[in-house]
N, C-alpha and C positions, 0 to 999 in steps of 0.2 A: 525473594523478589526477582522479577524478570530482569529489570534494568532500572537504573536510577540516574537521572541527570545530575551532575555535580553543579547545582545551581549556585551562582555566586551571590545572589541576594537572599536575604533572610525573610521568610514568610512563615507564619504559624497558622494552624487551623486549616490544614488541608481537607478537602472534601471530595468524596466520590459523587460525581454528577450523574444525573439520569441521561441515558443515551436515547436519542430520538430514533424511531423506527420508520422504515419506508412507509410513506403515506402522510407523515407529518409535514405541514407546510414549510417548516424551517429548512427541510432538506431539498426543497424545490426552488429556493430563491438564490440569487447571486449575493454572496456575502460582501460586506462593506470593507474597504481598505482600513487598515489600522493607522491612525494619525501619528501615534507616538509609541514605537515598539518598546520603549524603556519605561513606560508609565507603570506605577504600582498596580493599577487595576488589571493591566495586561499580564503582568508577572503573576498575580494571584490566579488569574484564569489559567495560565499555562501550568502552574503547579497542580491545580485541580485536574486539568486535562491529563497530565502525566499519571497522577494517582488513579484516575478513572481508567486509563488505558492499561495500567498494570493490573488493576483489579479485574478487568475484563479479559486479560491474557491476549491483548491485541498487539499487532505489529505497528499499527498507526491509528491516528485519530485526528479529525478535523473539528474546528470549533463549532460549525453548524451541527455536528453530531451530538453536541451537548447543549443544544438550543441557543447557541450564541452565534449570530450571523456575522462573524468577523473572519478576515482572511488569515487564519493561523492553522498550521498543521504540525503534527509531531509524528515521528516514525523512527523505527529501528530496523536494521537489516542484518541478521547474523550471516556470517560467511558460510556456515554449514547449510543453512536453509537456502541461501542463494544458489549454492552448488547443487543442492537437491532439486530445486525448482527448475533450474536452467538445464539440468541433465548432466549427470556426473561423467558418463561415458559416451563417447561418440559412437555412431553406428558402425564406423569402420574398425572398431575394436581397438583403437589407439589407447595409449595410457591416459588415465583420468587426468583432467586438468587439476592444478593445485587449487586448494580451497581459497577463495578470495577472502580478503580482510573483512571484518565486520564494518558496517557503516554505523558509526556511533549514534546513540540516541540524539536526534536532531530536532530542533524547533525552528520552523521557518515562518516568518511573518511577511505578509504581502508577497508570496512566492510567485514566480513566473517560470513556465516550462516551455522549452523550445525543442522540437524534434531535430535530431542531427542528420537524419536521412529519412527516406520514405519506407524503409523496411518495417513490417509489422509482423507480430507473431501472436498466436493464441496461447493463453495460459489460464489456469484455474484461479479464480478469485472468490474471496468471501468478504463479508463486511459486518461489522458490529451492528449496523443499522438495518441489515437484512439477515437476521439470525436464522440459522438452520438450513441455509441454502448456499450453494456454490455454483459458479457458472464459468464457462470458457469465454474469455474476453480478448478481443484483438487490441494490442497496444504497440506503440512504437518501441523498437528494440533498443534504441539509444537516444538519450535526451541530454540537454544541458538545462540545469535549473539554477535559479538564484533566489535569494530572499534575505531577510534581515533577522538577526538573532535578538534575543531579549536584551542584549547589551548594546544594541544599535550597530552591530558589525555586519557587514555584508558577507554572505556565503555564495560562492559560485562553484558548482561542481558539474562534472559530466558523469552520467550513469548509463549502464546497459543492463540488459536482462532483467532479473527479478528486482534489482534496485530501481531501475527505470520504471518498472511496472508499479511498484509501491508508490513512488512519487506521483505518477500520473493518477493513480487511484485516489490518493488523498487530496490532491489538488482539484480533481473533478468535483469533490464535495463543495468547494468554494464557489463553483459555478452552478450549483443545483443539479448535479448529474450523479446518479447512482450507477453502479457497474451494469445492472441489467439493461440500462438504456444504451450501453455500448455494445451489447451482444448482437451478433449477426445470426445466431442460430439458437433460438430459445429452447430447442430440444436438449441442449446441454445445461440448462438450468435445473439442478437436481438438489435433493435433500442431501445434507452432509452424510447422513446415515447410509446412503447408497453409493458413496465414493468407492467402497471396496468392489462392488459389482461393476462399476464403471471402469475401474482399473483392470479387472479381468477381461472386459470386453475389448479395451484398448490393446491389451497384451495379445489377445487372440487375433485381432486385426493385424497387428504388427507381424506376428509369426506367420500368418497366412500370406501377407504381402511378401515377406522374405522367401517363403517357400516357392511362391509363384515366380519370383525373380530368379530363383536358382534352377527352375525347370529348364531342361534343354529345349 
């Protein structure tokens, strides 16, 4: 298993749900707020979402992706992946930053996201609803987000880097937005099978820029 939420309520009969793909109308509409985060129907949906996310090897999932237009997201951020995505070594050759803590598997109901500054950065994103593709997407580098748990408790957190990117990506689904709609350069929308070639190109560009900067 990838990760399992220690759910405090007991539900049987978990199901793997069908994931909607880009072009399905449910992904283009604004999802409705959840009236009661603690209701049994919402709990059952959440358990099925987690089972579906695990089966699909996903980092996150939003309810509209499983054909339910409700404002619910689930996600998990491993510290190792966050370090890798955000860049383990600074360009000045300084010692690598310590690996950040994992962000535990989290379920947010009726989430809200607020940028903490105007700084944005490009990063690669993929999506279970856009299979086989990845693209470079500009996102705020630091956000504050809040939402409600299935127990009816409020969560308020601040996030930066990859953590912030994941939250923004998942919450976009609740407003009918897929990551290609956020892209500013569609030439970076590529098949996942071409990621190796793209990495080679980026490495060559970096080395060329470094050599030019070192020329007398």
